[in-house]
C-alpha angles and dihedrals in degrees: 000000000000124000092251090045090055091050091048089051095058091039089062089063106097094203090052092052091050091048090054091051093050090050092047095054093041096048092045088057090047090054091053092048092050093049090046092052092045091048092050098043107029110022102053112115091240091055111060101178129229129189092272091056091051091045088051093053090047091049094048093049100038110031104061095057091040088058097041098032099085090053095050093038089085086072090067091058096041108038132059103277092211090059091045092055091046093050093045095053093040090056090046090051091056094042093049090054088050089049091052090051095048093048091047091051096042104066085196089305106170090217091068096043094088097052090043091054092046092053091045089050092056092047092051093044091053088051091063092044090052093048090053090049093051091048090050089051094049096090089060091060100050142039127258113276092034099091097106092045091049093044088053089065106028099056090046093053089060097055091038090054091044090050093049091047092047091049092050090049092048092050091050091048093048097043109028090035089064092053102041133017120300091242092054089051090050090050090053090053090056091047092055088048089055089055089055091051088053089053090050091052091049093052093044091056086069090073115092121234114288091002087128094042161206094184095220133027117236126190107236126207122204091235090061094061097092092044091051092048091049090051091051092050092049090049091050092051089056091052099067100179092052092047091048091049091053092048090049091051091050092054094042093050091050090060093039091051093050091052091046094054092045092049092050089052092048093051093043104037108019100042097035139032124233095270096051095086099145093047091049091049091050093050093046090049090055089049091050091049091049092050091045091049088056089051091052095046089055089073088066099036103044099057090051092050093045092049095048100035104022123249094272096052090044091059091053093045093049092050089052090050090050090053092051092046092050091052094046126045093355095072096052110095105218128110096247095047095046092047091049090047091049091052092052094042089051089051095050095041092052092048088055091048092051092052093045090049089052093051092049094046094046099045104038120080117239094244090060099037098097094053095041092047091054088051086050089050090054090051089050099048109026091067089062090061092046089047090053091053092047090049091051091052097044111027129078118239092268092050095234113135116141094190090055092049092049090048087057089055090052091050091056088056091051091050091049092051093047093050093046093051097043095045091049089053092051093050123269094232091065089066093063094069112118094021098087097108089061101037103040114095 
């Protein structure tokens, strides 16, 4: 079957199309919320950020769910996932409207900063819970053998939605922010995000009960949480390709996060002074678009690579390409080179995510998927916090350190070698599972 044939096959699944639409609306809203929070906390003239400030925002938004996630992940495997998605986005709709109100009333009043960050924290934590729920429900929308084809589209919809949402938010900030106060423009961003959450809820209501699984309802007692998590971890240890994929993602995201923090600092503090807010927002918007464009292009590139090279070899090749990209042009500190490097890094990072998603989906049993996917979420997001701390300890205030950037290139090489050796030991044929719709003739 050809690559396009595989994509057409999963596109014919009505549940899969609806799942994509829910994710598109929801992730667009998430992109707006993230830009709104960044605009309010990091881009005000009185708050020129450093690496510690960025690390702090990452810690506040990533750590709480990463700590609590494994304990609430049991819900994904016990409750109707359709109802879970509906409830999650309904709560986010209400909280985003509250966020808009608080930001509008604050006028950058320090007294309201704490409650604003708490509400934003809950909204962003529920984002990750909802993403894990949708991923756990994915097998109920496609046929066996279609995981790679489905994971070619689904992971791209998220970044595409995030990119669209971020662009809309940036346009609102740059245009409306020049007419009214910055806080009113930020409040408008959150209001538009709430409208997208409403659209997500409306589309999700089209799913029938239990159409996203789990197949059976089980009454869960709080005391069983640790036992259930232990069972999921034992299951993951027995599924070597899935465990290796999660480990690879953790290491890759640590390097990716370090480069991301450094690039934000370079665009904000090296290319612009504290008062040049609009210029910094415009440059960062171009950087986000370039990275997002790389994410989107991965949907076309990764299936071709996986079909011609195999999924396992594709992971190694992409890590080698990321190393080369990080060395050149990624270590040259000009706007054009950093934007080009961000585009390519987005491409390679998303290819790795698609292949890791496929390995996790194909090798983990449905009754464990919710818990394992939250563990996967931790491996995907915790490295960003660690990267922020490392960047704060290592980087200068303007983020520009060529030795640090070249060290990141070397780390990609180490990850590639480790994955190649370990996957060879496990047996290369095991890594083809879930790719049949693209590789069968």
